[in-house]
VEXTORTOR-290566 format. One record per residue: residue in one letter; x, y, z of N, C-alpha, C in turn. Coordinates in pm, 1 decimal. Last residue first. Layout:
% VEXTORTOR-290566
SITE  residu      n.xx      n.yy      n.zz     ca.xx     ca.yy     ca.zz      c.xx      c.yy      c.zz
SITE       A         X         Y         Z         X         Y         Z         X         Y         Z
...
% end
This chain:
% VEXTORTOR-290566
SITE  residu      n.xx      n.yy      n.zz     ca.xx     ca.yy     ca.zz      c.xx      c.yy      c.zz
SITE       V   15394.2   12700.9    6800.2   15438.6   12671.9    6662.0   15432.2   12524.3    6639.6
SITE       A   15139.0   12870.3    6974.9   15239.1   12762.4    6970.6   15269.5   12731.9    6822.6
SITE       R   15108.9   13222.9    6988.2   15057.6   13092.2    6947.0   15170.3   12990.7    6937.8
SITE       R   15025.6   13498.3    7176.4   15134.0   13409.4    7132.7   15075.6   13273.5    7103.7
SITE       V   14894.4   13815.4    7126.2   14860.8   13673.7    7149.8   14974.2   13588.0    7094.8
SITE       P   15040.0   14103.0    7279.8   15011.1   14021.1    7161.2   14981.7   13875.6    7200.7
SITE       E   14862.6   14262.3    7547.8   14984.9   14201.8    7494.5   14947.8   14116.7    7373.7
SITE       L   14605.3   14352.7    7582.1   14716.9   14447.4    7607.0   14849.1   14394.7    7550.6
SITE       P   14354.7   14284.0    7332.7   14441.1   14241.9    7444.1   14556.7   14340.7    7459.3
SITE       L   14074.5   14498.3    7267.7   14198.0   14435.8    7224.0   14283.1   14394.2    7345.1
SITE       H   13863.0   14642.0    7360.1   13837.5   14502.1    7324.4   13964.0   14430.0    7280.2
SITE       K   13949.5   14899.5    7392.2   13901.1   14828.6    7512.2   13887.1   14678.5    7483.7
SITE       K   13994.8   14985.9    7130.5   14109.9   14949.6    7213.5   14070.1   14873.2    7338.0
SITE       V   13733.9   15059.1    7053.5   13798.5   14940.3    6993.9   13914.4   14892.9    7080.0
SITE       E   13704.7   15295.2    7203.1   13616.1   15180.5    7228.2   13676.8   15052.1    7171.1
SITE       D   13896.8   15458.1    7083.7   13908.0   15424.4    7227.6   13820.9   15304.6    7261.3
SITE       L   13795.5   15485.3    6820.4   13920.0   15412.0    6846.4   13932.7   15370.2    6991.8
SITE       H   13446.4   15433.3    6778.1   13556.2   15522.2    6813.1   13678.1   15434.9    6847.9
SITE       M   13313.7   15230.2    6508.6   13333.0   15263.4    6649.6   13446.2   15360.9    6667.5
SITE       V   13084.9   15089.2    6294.2   13188.0   15193.1    6304.4   13192.1   15236.4    6450.7
SITE       D   13014.5   14799.6    6173.8   12997.7   14864.2    6302.5   13111.4   14964.6    6317.7
SITE       A   12891.4   14796.8    5829.7   12989.1   14777.2    5935.4   12945.4   14840.3    6066.9
SITE       Y   12703.3   14849.4    5616.4   12791.9   14734.3    5612.4   12869.8   14701.7    5741.3
SITE       K   12513.5   15064.0    5651.8   12497.0   14961.2    5549.2   12576.7   14834.8    5573.4
SITE       H   12572.3   15240.2    5857.4   12432.8   15206.9    5834.7   12410.2   15098.2    5728.9
SITE       H   12849.5   15261.4    5843.0   12785.7   15217.6    5965.6   12643.6   15171.1    5942.3
SITE       L   12890.6   15370.5    5585.6   12942.4   15237.0    5621.5   12867.6   15181.0    5740.4
SITE       D   12770.0   15624.9    5629.8   12720.7   15533.9    5528.0   12763.9   15390.7    5556.1
SITE       F   12942.9   15729.0    5826.0   12799.7   15714.4    5852.0   12737.0   15613.9    5755.0
SITE       L   13182.7   15735.9    5681.1   13172.2   15651.9    5799.8   13025.3   15627.1    5836.2
SITE       N   13107.3   15928.5    5485.2   13141.2   15789.1    5445.4   13134.1   15693.9    5563.1
SITE       V   13072.9   16150.7    5647.2   12961.0   16101.6    5569.9   12986.2   15957.4    5525.3
SITE       K   13335.3   16185.6    5741.9   13227.3   16154.9    5837.3   13102.7   16098.0    5765.2
SITE       H   13464.4   16250.2    5498.6   13508.9   16135.6    5577.5   13396.8   16089.3    5674.7
SITE       S   13335.4   16485.1    5431.4   13315.4   16368.1    5344.0   13360.3   16241.5    5416.6
SITE       L   13429.9   16648.5    5649.5   13287.6   16620.5    5629.0   13265.4   16497.2    5542.0
SITE       S   13705.1   16664.6    5616.8   13651.9   16599.8    5736.7   13505.6   16560.4    5716.1
SITE       S   13820.0   16595.1    5284.4   13766.6   16683.1    5388.6   13710.6   16600.9    5503.0
SITE       R   13911.2   16398.9    5122.7   13989.0   16523.3    5127.9   13937.0   16619.1    5235.2
SITE       D   13945.4   16058.5    5135.8   13861.7   16171.2    5180.7   13947.8   16295.8    5195.2
SITE       F   13949.0   15806.6    4921.5   14035.9   15908.9    4971.8   13954.3   16029.7    5006.6
% end
């Protein structure tokens, strides 16, 4: 639980350098389909 913007940014930096690919929301949205994927039942 991040109470300040700075601690939130520090945690994202830490995650990015150790465990994850941290990306801006706009960049993530580019990779998502515009419509939900429908699967056969």
